[in-house]
Every structure is written in structure tokens, then in C-alpha cells.
PyMOL commands that place a pseudoatom at each C-alpha (Angstrom):
pseudoatom trace, name=CA, resn=MET, resi=1, chain=A, elem=C, hetatm=0, pos=[168.478, 71.889, 30.964]
pseudoatom trace, name=CA, resn=LYS, resi=2, chain=A, elem=C, hetatm=0, pos=[165.892, 68.698, 29.368]
pseudoatom trace, name=CA, resn=THR, resi=3, chain=A, elem=C, hetatm=0, pos=[162.658, 70.104, 31.141]
pseudoatom trace, name=CA, resn=ARG, resi=4, chain=A, elem=C, hetatm=0, pos=[163.448, 73.904, 30.323]
pseudoatom trace, name=CA, resn=ILE, resi=5, chain=A, elem=C, hetatm=0, pos=[163.875, 72.687, 26.565]
pseudoatom trace, name=CA, resn=LYS, resi=6, chain=A, elem=C, hetatm=0, pos=[160.692, 70.802, 26.153]
pseudoatom trace, name=CA, resn=ASN, resi=7, chain=A, elem=C, hetatm=0, pos=[159.291, 73.659, 27.990]
pseudoatom trace, name=CA, resn=GLN, resi=8, chain=A, elem=C, hetatm=0, pos=[159.565, 76.001, 25.259]
pseudoatom trace, name=CA, resn=LYS, resi=9, chain=A, elem=C, hetatm=0, pos=[158.393, 73.680, 23.065]
pseudoatom trace, name=CA, resn=MET, resi=10, chain=A, elem=C, hetatm=0, pos=[155.489, 73.315, 24.336]
pseudoatom trace, name=CA, resn=ASN, resi=11, chain=A, elem=C, hetatm=0, pos=[155.134, 76.990, 25.341]
pseudoatom trace, name=CA, resn=VAL, resi=12, chain=A, elem=C, hetatm=0, pos=[155.797, 77.733, 21.263]
pseudoatom trace, name=CA, resn=ASN, resi=13, chain=A, elem=C, hetatm=0, pos=[153.705, 74.698, 20.191]
pseudoatom trace, name=CA, resn=GLY, resi=14, chain=A, elem=C, hetatm=0, pos=[150.349, 76.808, 22.152]
pseudoatom trace, name=CA, resn=LEU, resi=15, chain=A, elem=C, hetatm=0, pos=[151.097, 80.470, 20.713]
pseudoatom trace, name=CA, resn=VAL, resi=16, chain=A, elem=C, hetatm=0, pos=[150.901, 78.393, 17.402]
pseudoatom trace, name=CA, resn=ILE, resi=17, chain=A, elem=C, hetatm=0, pos=[147.881, 77.188, 18.252]
pseudoatom trace, name=CA, resn=VAL, resi=18, chain=A, elem=C, hetatm=0, pos=[146.504, 80.167, 19.723]
pseudoatom trace, name=CA, resn=LEU, resi=19, chain=A, elem=C, hetatm=0, pos=[147.447, 82.033, 16.431]
pseudoatom trace, name=CA, resn=THR, resi=20, chain=A, elem=C, hetatm=0, pos=[146.289, 79.328, 14.862]
pseudoatom trace, name=CA, resn=VAL, resi=21, chain=A, elem=C, hetatm=0, pos=[142.798, 79.472, 16.569]
pseudoatom trace, name=CA, resn=THR, resi=22, chain=A, elem=C, hetatm=0, pos=[142.617, 83.069, 16.057]
pseudoatom trace, name=CA, resn=LEU, resi=23, chain=A, elem=C, hetatm=0, pos=[143.443, 83.617, 12.783]
pseudoatom trace, name=CA, resn=MET, resi=24, chain=A, elem=C, hetatm=0, pos=[140.447, 81.119, 11.712]
pseudoatom trace, name=CA, resn=PHE, resi=25, chain=A, elem=C, hetatm=0, pos=[137.950, 82.980, 13.927]
pseudoatom trace, name=CA, resn=PHE, resi=26, chain=A, elem=C, hetatm=0, pos=[138.789, 86.498, 12.143]
pseudoatom trace, name=CA, resn=SER, resi=27, chain=A, elem=C, hetatm=0, pos=[138.559, 84.324, 8.651]
pseudoatom trace, name=CA, resn=ALA, resi=28, chain=A, elem=C, hetatm=0, pos=[135.049, 83.003, 9.599]
pseudoatom trace, name=CA, resn=GLY, resi=29, chain=A, elem=C, hetatm=0, pos=[133.906, 86.519, 10.732]
pseudoatom trace, name=CA, resn=ALA, resi=30, chain=A, elem=C, hetatm=0, pos=[135.485, 88.424, 7.817]
pseudoatom trace, name=CA, resn=SER, resi=31, chain=A, elem=C, hetatm=0, pos=[133.330, 85.595, 5.328]
pseudoatom trace, name=CA, resn=ALA, resi=32, chain=A, elem=C, hetatm=0, pos=[130.022, 86.090, 7.465]
pseudoatom trace, name=CA, resn=GLN, resi=33, chain=A, elem=C, hetatm=0, pos=[130.062, 89.853, 6.434]
pseudoatom trace, name=CA, resn=ASP, resi=34, chain=A, elem=C, hetatm=0, pos=[130.891, 88.351, 2.593]
pseudoatom trace, name=CA, resn=GLN, resi=35, chain=A, elem=C, hetatm=0, pos=[127.790, 87.350, 3.077]
pseudoatom trace, name=CA, resn=ASP, resi=36, chain=A, elem=C, hetatm=0, pos=[125.667, 88.827, 4.641]
pseudoatom trace, name=CA, resn=PRO, resi=37, chain=A, elem=C, hetatm=0, pos=[122.172, 88.434, 4.119]
pseudoatom trace, name=CA, resn=THR, resi=38, chain=A, elem=C, hetatm=0, pos=[120.395, 91.788, 4.620]
pseudoatom trace, name=CA, resn=ARG, resi=39, chain=A, elem=C, hetatm=0, pos=[119.035, 93.997, 1.923]
pseudoatom trace, name=CA, resn=ALA, resi=40, chain=A, elem=C, hetatm=0, pos=[118.517, 97.550, 1.572]
pseudoatom trace, name=CA, resn=LEU, resi=41, chain=A, elem=C, hetatm=0, pos=[117.344, 99.445, -0.655]
pseudoatom trace, name=CA, resn=PHE, resi=42, chain=A, elem=C, hetatm=0, pos=[120.548, 101.159, -1.749]
pseudoatom trace, name=CA, resn=LYS, resi=43, chain=A, elem=C, hetatm=0, pos=[123.575, 99.395, -2.514]
pseudoatom trace, name=CA, resn=PRO, resi=44, chain=A, elem=C, hetatm=0, pos=[127.352, 100.144, -1.573]
pseudoatom trace, name=CA, resn=GLY, resi=45, chain=A, elem=C, hetatm=0, pos=[128.731, 102.924, -4.723]
pseudoatom trace, name=CA, resn=VAL, resi=46, chain=A, elem=C, hetatm=0, pos=[124.781, 104.483, -5.288]
pseudoatom trace, name=CA, resn=GLU, resi=47, chain=A, elem=C, hetatm=0, pos=[126.207, 107.192, -6.997]
pseudoatom trace, name=CA, resn=PHE, resi=48, chain=A, elem=C, hetatm=0, pos=[124.074, 110.780, -5.375]
pseudoatom trace, name=CA, resn=SER, resi=49, chain=A, elem=C, hetatm=0, pos=[123.533, 114.331, -6.972]
pseudoatom trace, name=CA, resn=GLU, resi=50, chain=A, elem=C, hetatm=0, pos=[121.926, 117.226, -6.181]
pseudoatom trace, name=CA, resn=LEU, resi=51, chain=A, elem=C, hetatm=0, pos=[120.321, 118.837, -9.303]
pseudoatom trace, name=CA, resn=TRP, resi=52, chain=A, elem=C, hetatm=0, pos=[118.594, 121.767, -10.129]
pseudoatom trace, name=CA, resn=THR, resi=53, chain=A, elem=C, hetatm=0, pos=[116.980, 123.827, -13.746]
pseudoatom trace, name=CA, resn=PRO, resi=54, chain=A, elem=C, hetatm=0, pos=[116.044, 126.427, -14.357]
pseudoatom trace, name=CA, resn=GLU, resi=55, chain=A, elem=C, hetatm=0, pos=[113.658, 126.334, -17.351]
pseudoatom trace, name=CA, resn=VAL, resi=56, chain=A, elem=C, hetatm=0, pos=[110.872, 128.224, -20.170]
pseudoatom trace, name=CA, resn=LYS, resi=57, chain=A, elem=C, hetatm=0, pos=[107.792, 127.020, -21.179]
pseudoatom trace, name=CA, resn=VAL, resi=58, chain=A, elem=C, hetatm=0, pos=[106.297, 127.915, -24.496]
pseudoatom trace, name=CA, resn=ASN, resi=59, chain=A, elem=C, hetatm=0, pos=[103.323, 127.295, -25.377]
pseudoatom trace, name=CA, resn=ARG, resi=60, chain=A, elem=C, hetatm=0, pos=[99.868, 128.765, -26.891]
pseudoatom trace, name=CA, resn=ILE, resi=61, chain=A, elem=C, hetatm=0, pos=[96.340, 129.803, -24.598]
pseudoatom trace, name=CA, resn=GLN, resi=62, chain=A, elem=C, hetatm=0, pos=[93.295, 130.973, -26.386]
pseudoatom trace, name=CA, resn=GLY, resi=63, chain=A, elem=C, hetatm=0, pos=[95.641, 131.113, -29.499]
pseudoatom trace, name=CA, resn=ASP, resi=64, chain=A, elem=C, hetatm=0, pos=[97.967, 133.480, -27.568]
pseudoatom trace, name=CA, resn=ILE, resi=65, chain=A, elem=C, hetatm=0, pos=[101.445, 131.938, -27.509]
pseudoatom trace, name=CA, resn=GLY, resi=66, chain=A, elem=C, hetatm=0, pos=[102.852, 132.395, -23.963]
pseudoatom trace, name=CA, resn=THR, resi=67, chain=A, elem=C, hetatm=0, pos=[106.354, 131.633, -22.067]
pseudoatom trace, name=CA, resn=LEU, resi=68, chain=A, elem=C, hetatm=0, pos=[106.967, 130.284, -18.489]
pseudoatom trace, name=CA, resn=ILE, resi=69, chain=A, elem=C, hetatm=0, pos=[109.546, 130.308, -16.410]
pseudoatom trace, name=CA, resn=GLY, resi=70, chain=A, elem=C, hetatm=0, pos=[110.195, 127.758, -14.043]
pseudoatom trace, name=CA, resn=PHE, resi=71, chain=A, elem=C, hetatm=0, pos=[112.805, 125.136, -12.163]
pseudoatom trace, name=CA, resn=TYR, resi=72, chain=A, elem=C, hetatm=0, pos=[112.906, 121.673, -11.417]
pseudoatom trace, name=CA, resn=GLY, resi=73, chain=A, elem=C, hetatm=0, pos=[115.050, 119.618, -9.425]
pseudoatom trace, name=CA, resn=GLY, resi=74, chain=A, elem=C, hetatm=0, pos=[115.902, 117.462, -6.494]
pseudoatom trace, name=CA, resn=VAL, resi=75, chain=A, elem=C, hetatm=0, pos=[117.839, 114.486, -6.244]
pseudoatom trace, name=CA, resn=LEU, resi=76, chain=A, elem=C, hetatm=0, pos=[119.429, 112.836, -8.857]
pseudoatom trace, name=CA, resn=ILE, resi=77, chain=A, elem=C, hetatm=0, pos=[120.506, 108.781, -8.618]
pseudoatom trace, name=CA, resn=ASN, resi=78, chain=A, elem=C, hetatm=0, pos=[123.404, 107.145, -10.251]
pseudoatom trace, name=CA, resn=ARG, resi=79, chain=A, elem=C, hetatm=0, pos=[122.849, 110.233, -12.763]
pseudoatom trace, name=CA, resn=THR, resi=80, chain=A, elem=C, hetatm=0, pos=[119.865, 108.245, -14.264]
pseudoatom trace, name=CA, resn=TYR, resi=81, chain=A, elem=C, hetatm=0, pos=[117.049, 108.653, -12.357]
pseudoatom trace, name=CA, resn=LEU, resi=82, chain=A, elem=C, hetatm=0, pos=[116.036, 112.310, -10.568]
pseudoatom trace, name=CA, resn=ILE, resi=83, chain=A, elem=C, hetatm=0, pos=[113.063, 112.349, -7.879]
pseudoatom trace, name=CA, resn=GLY, resi=84, chain=A, elem=C, hetatm=0, pos=[112.602, 115.582, -7.147]
pseudoatom trace, name=CA, resn=ILE, resi=85, chain=A, elem=C, hetatm=0, pos=[110.413, 118.895, -6.932]
pseudoatom trace, name=CA, resn=SER, resi=86, chain=A, elem=C, hetatm=0, pos=[108.997, 121.548, -10.004]
pseudoatom trace, name=CA, resn=GLY, resi=87, chain=A, elem=C, hetatm=0, pos=[107.200, 125.018, -10.284]
pseudoatom trace, name=CA, resn=GLY, resi=88, chain=A, elem=C, hetatm=0, pos=[106.296, 127.604, -12.945]
pseudoatom trace, name=CA, resn=VAL, resi=89, chain=A, elem=C, hetatm=0, pos=[105.022, 131.049, -13.296]
pseudoatom trace, name=CA, resn=ASN, resi=90, chain=A, elem=C, hetatm=0, pos=[103.584, 132.228, -16.322]
pseudoatom trace, name=CA, resn=LEU, resi=91, chain=A, elem=C, hetatm=0, pos=[105.716, 135.077, -18.062]
pseudoatom trace, name=CA, resn=GLY, resi=92, chain=A, elem=C, hetatm=0, pos=[104.658, 136.271, -21.296]
pseudoatom trace, name=CA, resn=HIS, resi=93, chain=A, elem=C, hetatm=0, pos=[101.353, 135.341, -22.419]
pseudoatom trace, name=CA, resn=PRO, resi=94, chain=A, elem=C, hetatm=0, pos=[98.865, 138.488, -22.110]
pseudoatom trace, name=CA, resn=ARG, resi=95, chain=A, elem=C, hetatm=0, pos=[95.992, 137.555, -20.676]
pseudoatom trace, name=CA, resn=ILE, resi=96, chain=A, elem=C, hetatm=0, pos=[96.394, 134.090, -18.942]
pseudoatom trace, name=CA, resn=ASN, resi=97, chain=A, elem=C, hetatm=0, pos=[97.750, 134.387, -15.850]
pseudoatom trace, name=CA, resn=TYR, resi=98, chain=A, elem=C, hetatm=0, pos=[98.712, 131.014, -13.927]
pseudoatom trace, name=CA, resn=GLY, resi=99, chain=A, elem=C, hetatm=0, pos=[101.145, 128.538, -11.586]
pseudoatom trace, name=CA, resn=TYR, resi=100, chain=A, elem=C, hetatm=0, pos=[102.010, 125.640, -10.169]
pseudoatom trace, name=CA, resn=PHE, resi=101, chain=A, elem=C, hetatm=0, pos=[103.867, 123.390, -7.706]
pseudoatom trace, name=CA, resn=GLY, resi=102, chain=A, elem=C, hetatm=0, pos=[104.591, 120.204, -7.249]
pseudoatom trace, name=CA, resn=GLY, resi=103, chain=A, elem=C, hetatm=0, pos=[106.634, 117.063, -7.760]
pseudoatom trace, name=CA, resn=ILE, resi=104, chain=A, elem=C, hetatm=0, pos=[108.944, 115.406, -11.015]
pseudoatom trace, name=CA, resn=ALA, resi=105, chain=A, elem=C, hetatm=0, pos=[109.789, 112.122, -11.815]
pseudoatom trace, name=CA, resn=GLN, resi=106, chain=A, elem=C, hetatm=0, pos=[112.537, 111.839, -14.423]
pseudoatom trace, name=CA, resn=TYR, resi=107, chain=A, elem=C, hetatm=0, pos=[114.567, 109.555, -16.535]
pseudoatom trace, name=CA, resn=ILE, resi=108, chain=A, elem=C, hetatm=0, pos=[117.722, 109.454, -18.052]
pseudoatom trace, name=CA, resn=TYR, resi=109, chain=A, elem=C, hetatm=0, pos=[119.363, 107.153, -20.525]
pseudoatom trace, name=CA, resn=LYS, resi=110, chain=A, elem=C, hetatm=0, pos=[122.734, 106.620, -21.101]
pseudoatom trace, name=CA, resn=PRO, resi=111, chain=A, elem=C, hetatm=0, pos=[123.608, 109.716, -18.986]
pseudoatom trace, name=CA, resn=GLN, resi=112, chain=A, elem=C, hetatm=0, pos=[127.412, 109.939, -19.908]
pseudoatom trace, name=CA, resn=ASP, resi=113, chain=A, elem=C, hetatm=0, pos=[126.529, 110.041, -23.838]
pseudoatom trace, name=CA, resn=LEU, resi=114, chain=A, elem=C, hetatm=0, pos=[127.855, 113.317, -24.771]
pseudoatom trace, name=CA, resn=VAL, resi=115, chain=A, elem=C, hetatm=0, pos=[123.791, 113.592, -26.506]
pseudoatom trace, name=CA, resn=HIS, resi=116, chain=A, elem=C, hetatm=0, pos=[121.276, 111.314, -24.820]
pseudoatom trace, name=CA, resn=PHE, resi=117, chain=A, elem=C, hetatm=0, pos=[117.016, 111.567, -24.051]
pseudoatom trace, name=CA, resn=SER, resi=118, chain=A, elem=C, hetatm=0, pos=[114.911, 111.479, -20.660]
pseudoatom trace, name=CA, resn=THR, resi=119, chain=A, elem=C, hetatm=0, pos=[111.281, 110.865, -19.868]
pseudoatom trace, name=CA, resn=GLN, resi=120, chain=A, elem=C, hetatm=0, pos=[109.936, 112.292, -17.483]
pseudoatom trace, name=CA, resn=ILE, resi=121, chain=A, elem=C, hetatm=0, pos=[105.972, 113.304, -15.537]
pseudoatom trace, name=CA, resn=LEU, resi=122, chain=A, elem=C, hetatm=0, pos=[105.151, 115.907, -14.070]
pseudoatom trace, name=CA, resn=MET, resi=123, chain=A, elem=C, hetatm=0, pos=[101.740, 116.110, -11.304]
pseudoatom trace, name=CA, resn=ALA, resi=124, chain=A, elem=C, hetatm=0, pos=[101.259, 119.402, -9.186]
pseudoatom trace, name=CA, resn=TYR, resi=125, chain=A, elem=C, hetatm=0, pos=[98.692, 122.154, -8.200]
pseudoatom trace, name=CA, resn=GLY, resi=126, chain=A, elem=C, hetatm=0, pos=[97.900, 125.421, -10.350]
pseudoatom trace, name=CA, resn=THR, resi=127, chain=A, elem=C, hetatm=0, pos=[95.997, 128.106, -10.274]
pseudoatom trace, name=CA, resn=THR, resi=128, chain=A, elem=C, hetatm=0, pos=[95.177, 130.704, -12.101]
pseudoatom trace, name=CA, resn=LYS, resi=129, chain=A, elem=C, hetatm=0, pos=[93.396, 134.412, -11.741]
pseudoatom trace, name=CA, resn=ASP, resi=130, chain=A, elem=C, hetatm=0, pos=[92.727, 136.753, -14.328]
pseudoatom trace, name=CA, resn=TYR, resi=131, chain=A, elem=C, hetatm=0, pos=[94.998, 140.141, -14.693]
pseudoatom trace, name=CA, resn=GLU, resi=132, chain=A, elem=C, hetatm=0, pos=[94.178, 143.103, -12.864]
pseudoatom trace, name=CA, resn=ASN, resi=133, chain=A, elem=C, hetatm=0, pos=[94.610, 145.468, -14.925]
pseudoatom trace, name=CA, resn=PRO, resi=134, chain=A, elem=C, hetatm=0, pos=[96.405, 144.901, -18.524]
pseudoatom trace, name=CA, resn=LYS, resi=135, chain=A, elem=C, hetatm=0, pos=[99.590, 142.666, -18.743]
pseudoatom trace, name=CA, resn=SER, resi=136, chain=A, elem=C, hetatm=0, pos=[102.240, 145.927, -20.365]
pseudoatom trace, name=CA, resn=GLY, resi=137, chain=A, elem=C, hetatm=0, pos=[105.608, 143.900, -19.167]
pseudoatom trace, name=CA, resn=LEU, resi=138, chain=A, elem=C, hetatm=0, pos=[106.902, 140.494, -18.375]
pseudoatom trace, name=CA, resn=MET, resi=139, chain=A, elem=C, hetatm=0, pos=[106.800, 141.267, -14.566]
pseudoatom trace, name=CA, resn=ASP, resi=140, chain=A, elem=C, hetatm=0, pos=[102.823, 142.294, -14.418]
pseudoatom trace, name=CA, resn=ASN, resi=141, chain=A, elem=C, hetatm=0, pos=[101.375, 140.375, -12.272]
pseudoatom trace, name=CA, resn=PHE, resi=142, chain=A, elem=C, hetatm=0, pos=[104.198, 138.156, -11.877]
pseudoatom trace, name=CA, resn=TRP, resi=143, chain=A, elem=C, hetatm=0, pos=[102.219, 136.280, -8.131]
pseudoatom trace, name=CA, resn=ASN, resi=144, chain=A, elem=C, hetatm=0, pos=[99.159, 138.149, -8.175]
pseudoatom trace, name=CA, resn=ILE, resi=145, chain=A, elem=C, hetatm=0, pos=[97.753, 134.087, -9.240]
pseudoatom trace, name=CA, resn=SER, resi=146, chain=A, elem=C, hetatm=0, pos=[96.393, 132.277, -6.616]
pseudoatom trace, name=CA, resn=GLY, resi=147, chain=A, elem=C, hetatm=0, pos=[92.392, 131.909, -7.709]
pseudoatom trace, name=CA, resn=ALA, resi=148, chain=A, elem=C, hetatm=0, pos=[91.392, 129.088, -9.611]
pseudoatom trace, name=CA, resn=ARG, resi=149, chain=A, elem=C, hetatm=0, pos=[92.883, 125.928, -8.803]
pseudoatom trace, name=CA, resn=PHE, resi=150, chain=A, elem=C, hetatm=0, pos=[93.846, 123.437, -10.907]
pseudoatom trace, name=CA, resn=PHE, resi=151, chain=A, elem=C, hetatm=0, pos=[95.506, 119.856, -11.632]
pseudoatom trace, name=CA, resn=LEU, resi=152, chain=A, elem=C, hetatm=0, pos=[97.875, 119.085, -13.528]
pseudoatom trace, name=CA, resn=THR, resi=153, chain=A, elem=C, hetatm=0, pos=[99.591, 116.030, -15.503]
pseudoatom trace, name=CA, resn=GLU, resi=154, chain=A, elem=C, hetatm=0, pos=[101.752, 116.224, -17.827]
pseudoatom trace, name=CA, resn=PRO, resi=155, chain=A, elem=C, hetatm=0, pos=[104.737, 113.639, -19.813]
pseudoatom trace, name=CA, resn=GLY, resi=156, chain=A, elem=C, hetatm=0, pos=[107.170, 114.933, -21.578]
pseudoatom trace, name=CA, resn=ILE, resi=157, chain=A, elem=C, hetatm=0, pos=[110.784, 113.630, -23.748]
pseudoatom trace, name=CA, resn=ASN, resi=158, chain=A, elem=C, hetatm=0, pos=[113.415, 115.537, -24.093]
pseudoatom trace, name=CA, resn=ILE, resi=159, chain=A, elem=C, hetatm=0, pos=[117.424, 115.518, -25.829]
pseudoatom trace, name=CA, resn=GLU, resi=160, chain=A, elem=C, hetatm=0, pos=[120.078, 116.775, -23.348]
pseudoatom trace, name=CA, resn=ILE, resi=161, chain=A, elem=C, hetatm=0, pos=[123.042, 117.818, -24.351]
pseudoatom trace, name=CA, resn=ASN, resi=162, chain=A, elem=C, hetatm=0, pos=[126.428, 117.321, -21.943]
pseudoatom trace, name=CA, resn=MET, resi=163, chain=A, elem=C, hetatm=0, pos=[128.085, 120.784, -21.305]
pseudoatom trace, name=CA, resn=SER, resi=164, chain=A, elem=C, hetatm=0, pos=[130.776, 120.282, -19.186]
pseudoatom trace, name=CA, resn=SER, resi=165, chain=A, elem=C, hetatm=0, pos=[130.689, 116.989, -16.544]
pseudoatom trace, name=CA, resn=ARG, resi=166, chain=A, elem=C, hetatm=0, pos=[128.382, 119.145, -13.990]
pseudoatom trace, name=CA, resn=THR, resi=167, chain=A, elem=C, hetatm=0, pos=[125.980, 121.342, -16.685]
pseudoatom trace, name=CA, resn=THR, resi=168, chain=A, elem=C, hetatm=0, pos=[123.553, 119.626, -19.365]
pseudoatom trace, name=CA, resn=LEU, resi=169, chain=A, elem=C, hetatm=0, pos=[121.755, 121.869, -21.832]
pseudoatom trace, name=CA, resn=VAL, resi=170, chain=A, elem=C, hetatm=0, pos=[118.225, 119.596, -22.043]
pseudoatom trace, name=CA, resn=ALA, resi=171, chain=A, elem=C, hetatm=0, pos=[115.338, 120.611, -24.647]
pseudoatom trace, name=CA, resn=GLY, resi=172, chain=A, elem=C, hetatm=0, pos=[111.962, 119.088, -25.168]
pseudoatom trace, name=CA, resn=ILE, resi=173, chain=A, elem=C, hetatm=0, pos=[108.820, 119.103, -25.317]
pseudoatom trace, name=CA, resn=SER, resi=174, chain=A, elem=C, hetatm=0, pos=[105.885, 118.105, -23.208]
pseudoatom trace, name=CA, resn=TYR, resi=175, chain=A, elem=C, hetatm=0, pos=[101.722, 117.694, -23.196]
pseudoatom trace, name=CA, resn=ARG, resi=176, chain=A, elem=C, hetatm=0, pos=[99.456, 119.125, -20.589]
pseudoatom trace, name=CA, resn=TYR, resi=177, chain=A, elem=C, hetatm=0, pos=[96.623, 118.171, -19.845]
pseudoatom trace, name=CA, resn=VAL, resi=178, chain=A, elem=C, hetatm=0, pos=[95.075, 120.018, -16.926]
pseudoatom trace, name=CA, resn=CYS, resi=179, chain=A, elem=C, hetatm=0, pos=[91.568, 118.790, -14.700]
pseudoatom trace, name=CA, resn=GLY, resi=180, chain=A, elem=C, hetatm=0, pos=[89.508, 120.130, -11.575]
pseudoatom trace, name=CA, resn=LEU, resi=181, chain=A, elem=C, hetatm=0, pos=[89.584, 123.901, -12.527]
pseudoatom trace, name=CA, resn=ASN, resi=182, chain=A, elem=C, hetatm=0, pos=[86.237, 125.294, -11.721]
pseudoatom trace, name=CA, resn=GLU, resi=183, chain=A, elem=C, hetatm=0, pos=[85.669, 126.997, -15.155]
pseudoatom trace, name=CA, resn=ASN, resi=184, chain=A, elem=C, hetatm=0, pos=[82.680, 129.533, -13.073]
pseudoatom trace, name=CA, resn=ASP, resi=185, chain=A, elem=C, hetatm=0, pos=[84.765, 130.674, -10.645]
pseudoatom trace, name=CA, resn=GLU, resi=186, chain=A, elem=C, hetatm=0, pos=[84.829, 134.259, -10.269]
pseudoatom trace, name=CA, resn=ASN, resi=187, chain=A, elem=C, hetatm=0, pos=[88.195, 134.807, -10.295]
pseudoatom trace, name=CA, resn=VAL, resi=188, chain=A, elem=C, hetatm=0, pos=[88.589, 133.640, -14.679]
pseudoatom trace, name=CA, resn=SER, resi=189, chain=A, elem=C, hetatm=0, pos=[85.192, 136.112, -15.164]
pseudoatom trace, name=CA, resn=ILE, resi=190, chain=A, elem=C, hetatm=0, pos=[87.386, 138.118, -17.367]
pseudoatom trace, name=CA, resn=THR, resi=191, chain=A, elem=C, hetatm=0, pos=[88.874, 135.304, -19.794]
pseudoatom trace, name=CA, resn=ASN, resi=192, chain=A, elem=C, hetatm=0, pos=[87.008, 132.194, -19.368]
pseudoatom trace, name=CA, resn=VAL, resi=193, chain=A, elem=C, hetatm=0, pos=[89.950, 129.596, -19.894]
pseudoatom trace, name=CA, resn=THR, resi=194, chain=A, elem=C, hetatm=0, pos=[88.826, 126.238, -19.547]
pseudoatom trace, name=CA, resn=ASN, resi=195, chain=A, elem=C, hetatm=0, pos=[90.617, 123.086, -18.959]
pseudoatom trace, name=CA, resn=LYS, resi=196, chain=A, elem=C, hetatm=0, pos=[90.785, 122.528, -22.645]
pseudoatom trace, name=CA, resn=GLU, resi=197, chain=A, elem=C, hetatm=0, pos=[92.728, 125.273, -22.770]
pseudoatom trace, name=CA, resn=LEU, resi=198, chain=A, elem=C, hetatm=0, pos=[94.952, 125.196, -20.193]
pseudoatom trace, name=CA, resn=SER, resi=199, chain=A, elem=C, hetatm=0, pos=[96.276, 121.734, -21.647]
pseudoatom trace, name=CA, resn=GLY, resi=200, chain=A, elem=C, hetatm=0, pos=[98.215, 121.360, -23.970]
pseudoatom trace, name=CA, resn=ILE, resi=201, chain=A, elem=C, hetatm=0, pos=[101.796, 121.584, -25.836]
pseudoatom trace, name=CA, resn=ASN, resi=202, chain=A, elem=C, hetatm=0, pos=[104.433, 123.097, -24.418]
pseudoatom trace, name=CA, resn=PHE, resi=203, chain=A, elem=C, hetatm=0, pos=[107.787, 123.219, -25.757]
pseudoatom trace, name=CA, resn=ASN, resi=204, chain=A, elem=C, hetatm=0, pos=[110.986, 123.786, -23.336]
pseudoatom trace, name=CA, resn=ILE, resi=205, chain=A, elem=C, hetatm=0, pos=[114.452, 124.530, -22.651]
pseudoatom trace, name=CA, resn=GLY, resi=206, chain=A, elem=C, hetatm=0, pos=[116.265, 124.490, -19.577]
pseudoatom trace, name=CA, resn=LEU, resi=207, chain=A, elem=C, hetatm=0, pos=[120.197, 124.083, -17.975]
pseudoatom trace, name=CA, resn=LYS, resi=208, chain=A, elem=C, hetatm=0, pos=[120.704, 121.399, -16.033]
pseudoatom trace, name=CA, resn=PHE, resi=209, chain=A, elem=C, hetatm=0, pos=[123.145, 122.252, -12.937]
pseudoatom trace, name=CA, resn=GLY, resi=210, chain=A, elem=C, hetatm=0, pos=[124.569, 118.757, -10.869]
pseudoatom trace, name=CA, resn=LYS, resi=211, chain=A, elem=C, hetatm=0, pos=[126.195, 118.306, -7.774]
pseudoatom trace, name=CA, resn=LYS, resi=212, chain=A, elem=C, hetatm=0, pos=[128.000, 115.396, -6.246]
pseudoatom trace, name=CA, resn=ILE, resi=213, chain=A, elem=C, hetatm=0, pos=[126.409, 114.619, -2.565]
pseudoatom trace, name=CA, resn=LYS, resi=214, chain=A, elem=C, hetatm=0, pos=[129.189, 113.191, -0.373]
pseudoatom trace, name=CA, resn=VAL, resi=215, chain=A, elem=C, hetatm=0, pos=[127.498, 110.212, 1.444]
pseudoatom trace, name=CA, resn=LYS, resi=216, chain=A, elem=C, hetatm=0, pos=[129.956, 109.116, 4.868]
for i in range(1, 216): cmd.bond("trace and resi %d" % i, "trace and resi %d" % (i + 1))
show_as sticks, trace
zoom trace
């Protein structure tokens, strides 16, 4: 009887030791995970959103006011940093027909505030071509822009108003700097548009539409 009780105590003591060692093992593993030295570009908890913005730009080229219809969008990180693409095509200028496509980066300051600001830089490749016929309507020669090539850089600043959690009204001003246009190209022999004339101040207005991206 004494031997049986003694064996039971030994079994209990052995079980306690095994449980203690197991708990110590898992505790050490959890601590190692908390102190994981692995570095990553994006830390846990980073919020990604998909953002697209149709916009209208108004500018002045060769003394005439023109409008351009365009867009920009891409990935928005923590509602603050946008990395994406942008493009636009002339809509309303009576003589100068042009368009561009490129990349855009934007920084949004305090996006949670009702009214806030953003800054951006656009870098793109563009082309311009004389109208085949005099422009009589907004959509005349709308896509007929493949001609003399140029590059543009356009920094800008915007004021933004949150209309809802997913929609933001944005309006701003930018300066477009154009270079690389061959001013003697036959595609612009009628208008004789220059790098300097394509450069200048732009006023823009648009609507941002955002949607959170679920990261698994």
C-alpha cells in the first residue's frame, strides 16, 4: 500500500515537472516572437486603400483658356501617401490638342480633418498634334493627340474637403513645366506651339473615391 502511494506521488511530481518545462518552452517561444528582429517595409497595422480621382484642369495656352479632363489614382498608404498613375486629354482648348500619361506621388496632411491639404508631384510623357479640322465641339479630335512628344513635371498643392468617409472634394493649383518638345515637328506646324506655351499654371478640381484594401 505504501509503495502504491509512493508511486502515485512520483507520477504527480513527474507530471508537474513536465507541465512546468512545457510552459517554460512556450513562454520562451512567445518572447522570441515578440522580440523578432526582422525588419519590414510595412509594419503590422498599416492601412492600404485604393484611390481614384477624376478631375478637370483649366489652363491658358497661347492666350486661350482650355480645359483638360484627366484622372489619377493608385495605392493610398495610411490615408497619407499616394503612389499611382495619372493621365489627361485636352477637352476644351480651341487650337492646342494634347495629352499625357505618367506617374504621381501625393502627400496628404491630416486626412482625418474635415478640411485639409495635400501636395503632389506629377511626372509624365505627353504628345501634341494639330487638329485635322477646326474644332467645333468638345469631343472633336478628342483622341487625336499622337504627334510631337514631350515630357512634363507638375508639382501642385490642393485643399481637400471630406464629403464622406470614402469621398473627398479636392481643388488645387499646379505649375506644369514642359521640356523636350521638338518645336519644328510637322505635327505642330500649324499652331507652332512651344515648350514655354505648354508650360504654365493649372487649376484643378476633382473628386477622390477611396476603398480600403483587405490585406490577409
